[in-house]
Structures are given as C-alpha cells and as structure tokens.
C-alpha positions as CSV (number, residue, x, y, z in Angstrom):
1,X,-14.9,-16.6,14.2
2,X,-13.3,-13.5,15.0
3,X,-11.6,-11.4,12.2
4,X,-7.7,-11.2,12.1
5,X,-6.2,-8.3,13.8
6,X,-5.3,-6.7,10.6
7,X,-8.8,-6.4,9.7
8,X,-9.6,-4.6,13.0
9,X,-6.5,-2.4,12.3
10,X,-8.0,-1.2,9.1
11,X,-11.1,0.0,10.7
12,X,-9.5,1.4,13.8
13,X,-7.0,3.5,11.5
14,X,-7.5,7.2,11.1
15,X,-7.6,7.1,7.4
16,X,-10.5,8.2,5.3
17,X,-13.2,5.9,4.4
18,X,-12.0,5.3,0.7
19,X,-8.6,4.2,1.9
20,X,-10.2,2.1,4.7
21,X,-12.2,0.3,1.9
22,X,-9.3,0.1,-0.4
23,X,-7.3,-1.7,2.4
24,X,-10.2,-4.0,3.0
25,X,-10.3,-5.1,-0.6
26,X,-6.5,-5.7,-0.6
27,X,-6.8,-7.9,2.5
28,X,-9.6,-9.8,1.1
29,X,-8.1,-10.2,-2.5
30,X,-10.8,-8.3,-4.0
31,X,-8.9,-5.4,-5.8
32,X,-9.1,-5.2,-9.5
33,X,-5.5,-6.3,-10.1
34,X,-4.6,-7.8,-13.6
35,X,-4.8,-11.3,-12.0
36,X,-8.4,-10.5,-10.6
37,X,-9.5,-9.4,-14.0
38,X,-8.1,-12.6,-15.7
39,X,-9.8,-14.7,-13.0
40,X,-13.0,-12.9,-14.0
41,X,-12.3,-13.9,-17.5
42,X,-11.5,-10.3,-18.5
43,X,-8.4,-10.7,-20.8
44,X,-6.2,-7.7,-21.4
45,X,-4.4,-7.1,-24.5
46,X,-1.2,-6.1,-22.6
47,X,-1.5,-9.3,-20.6
48,X,-1.4,-9.9,-16.7
49,X,2.0,-8.9,-15.8
50,X,2.9,-6.2,-13.5
51,X,3.0,-2.8,-15.1
52,X,5.1,-1.1,-12.6
53,X,8.3,-3.4,-12.4
54,X,8.2,-4.9,-16.0
55,X,9.9,-8.1,-14.4
56,X,7.4,-10.4,-16.1
57,X,5.6,-11.3,-12.8
58,X,1.9,-11.6,-12.8
59,X,0.1,-8.6,-11.2
60,X,-1.3,-10.1,-8.1
61,X,-2.0,-8.3,-4.8
62,X,0.9,-10.3,-3.3
63,X,3.2,-9.2,-6.1
64,X,2.1,-5.6,-6.5
65,X,2.2,-4.7,-2.7
66,X,4.7,-7.0,-1.3
67,X,7.4,-8.4,-3.8
68,X,7.3,-6.0,-6.8
69,X,10.8,-4.4,-7.2
70,X,9.1,-0.9,-7.6
71,X,6.9,-1.0,-4.6
72,X,9.6,-2.5,-2.4
73,X,11.7,0.8,-3.1
74,X,8.7,2.7,-1.9
75,X,8.3,0.5,1.3
76,X,12.0,0.8,1.9
77,X,11.8,4.5,1.9
78,X,9.1,4.3,4.5
79,X,11.1,1.9,6.7
80,X,9.0,-1.2,6.1
81,X,10.5,-4.5,4.9
82,X,8.2,-7.2,4.1
83,X,8.8,-10.8,5.3
84,X,9.1,-13.1,2.1
85,X,7.2,-15.9,4.0
86,X,3.6,-16.2,5.1
87,X,0.4,-14.8,4.0
88,X,-0.6,-11.1,3.9
89,X,-1.9,-11.2,7.5
90,X,1.5,-12.5,8.7
91,X,3.4,-10.0,6.7
92,X,1.4,-7.3,8.3
93,X,1.8,-8.6,11.8
94,X,5.5,-9.0,11.4
95,X,6.1,-5.6,9.8
96,X,4.0,-3.8,12.5
97,X,6.1,-5.4,15.3
98,X,9.2,-4.1,13.6
99,X,7.8,-0.5,12.9
100,X,9.0,1.8,15.6
101,X,6.0,4.1,15.6
102,X,2.3,3.8,16.5
103,X,0.9,4.9,13.3
104,X,2.0,1.7,11.2
105,X,-1.3,0.8,9.7
106,X,-1.9,4.4,8.5
107,X,1.5,4.3,6.9
108,X,0.9,0.9,5.2
109,X,-2.6,1.8,4.0
110,X,-1.7,5.3,2.6
111,X,1.5,3.8,1.1
112,X,-0.4,1.0,-0.7
113,X,-2.9,3.6,-1.9
114,X,-0.2,5.9,-3.3
115,X,1.3,2.7,-5.0
116,X,-2.1,1.9,-6.4
117,X,-2.8,5.4,-7.6
118,X,0.9,5.4,-9.3
119,X,0.1,2.0,-11.1
120,X,-3.3,3.4,-12.4
121,X,-1.5,6.7,-13.5
122,X,0.8,4.5,-15.6
123,X,-1.8,2.3,-17.0
124,X,-4.6,4.8,-17.7
125,X,-2.4,8.0,-18.3
126,X,0.9,6.7,-19.4
127,X,2.6,8.5,-16.5
128,X,6.0,6.8,-15.6
129,X,6.5,5.7,-11.9
130,X,8.8,8.0,-10.1
131,X,10.0,7.5,-6.5
132,X,10.3,11.3,-6.0
133,X,6.7,12.0,-7.1
134,X,5.5,9.0,-5.1
135,X,7.2,10.5,-2.0
136,X,5.5,13.9,-2.5
137,X,2.1,12.3,-3.0
138,X,2.5,10.1,0.0
139,X,3.5,12.9,2.3
140,X,0.5,15.0,0.9
141,X,-1.9,12.1,1.7
142,X,-0.5,11.6,5.3
143,X,-0.6,15.4,6.0
144,X,-4.2,15.5,4.8
145,X,-5.0,12.8,7.5
146,X,-3.2,14.8,10.4
147,X,-6.7,16.4,11.2
148,X,-7.9,12.8,11.9
149,X,-4.9,11.8,14.0
150,X,-4.4,12.7,17.7
151,X,-2.7,16.1,18.2
152,X,-0.2,14.4,20.6
153,X,1.2,12.4,17.4
154,X,1.3,15.3,15.0
155,X,5.2,16.3,15.9
156,X,6.3,12.8,15.7
157,X,4.4,12.2,12.3
158,X,5.7,15.5,10.9
159,X,9.3,14.7,12.0
160,X,9.0,11.2,10.4
161,X,7.7,12.7,7.3
162,X,10.6,15.2,7.2
163,X,13.2,12.5,7.5
164,X,11.9,10.7,4.4
C-alpha cells in the first residue's frame, strides 16, 4: 500500500530532520500531546485540556494544530485556513490546493513546529503565548531554512515573509 501524498511531502520538504520527524509524528498521531499521555495512562495534575486556548477542549493533535483558537490565529496569519471536515490528510490536501506558493509543506511544518514550541514554553516555562513572538520565531525558522531551498525561491519566500 502506497503512503498518502502528505507523508511523501514531509520527506521531500526542505526542512531539517527534526522538523521532518516532528511532522511525521503529527501525521501518525504519535506526538506526546496530553491526549496521547492519557492514552498511555500518564495522568497529569492539570488534566488533558489544551494549554494554549483554555477553551476546555482536550489537547489532541486534531485540536492543537487544526481547531485550537490560538493556533488558528497563527495559521490565519500564514494564509492557511483548515477545512473543518475530514481527517488530517484531507485537511492538508485541501489547504495545499488553496495555498498560492510552492513551499506549502515547509510553511505548515515550520508553523506547526513553532506552535508546538510555543505550547511547550507555556507548559514548561510559564511563558504566555504571544502572536508577535510566534511570528518572529516562525520567520527566524523559515529564514534558517533558506540555505536548503532553491535559490530561485528565495525572493518569493522573503517577500512572503516580509508581508506577514
């Protein structure tokens, strides 16, 4: 059985290995969200709810990256709107078709990575989420990947980043 195209997009992306592996964990529901820890019988004093949005929703991969109000603000800044219906693969396919640039998967993977880092900074360091700080971190991550991306795309990526 052939893997879904989204899995192939991960390994063909120009992201560094740790972000590729992180994205693979997300696609395979293996990331240690609070829901995953609960499923492994690791109970947290603060419960299983999402730390970012405080809406009382359980922190699953689906919630954290696709329906959390905090992460949706970040995706909106990047010009990505997730379809409410379908699984993670369908969401990626639909959003990829709507994204006007050829570097969609890199944007999604780095965006999700930065959301994950922001979530961890809140949980482990008590650092409150901040959209401006997240954008700065996202831009820094993308610029750090420019050396891995075709030179012909540098101008369009830089222009896109400057417009954020």
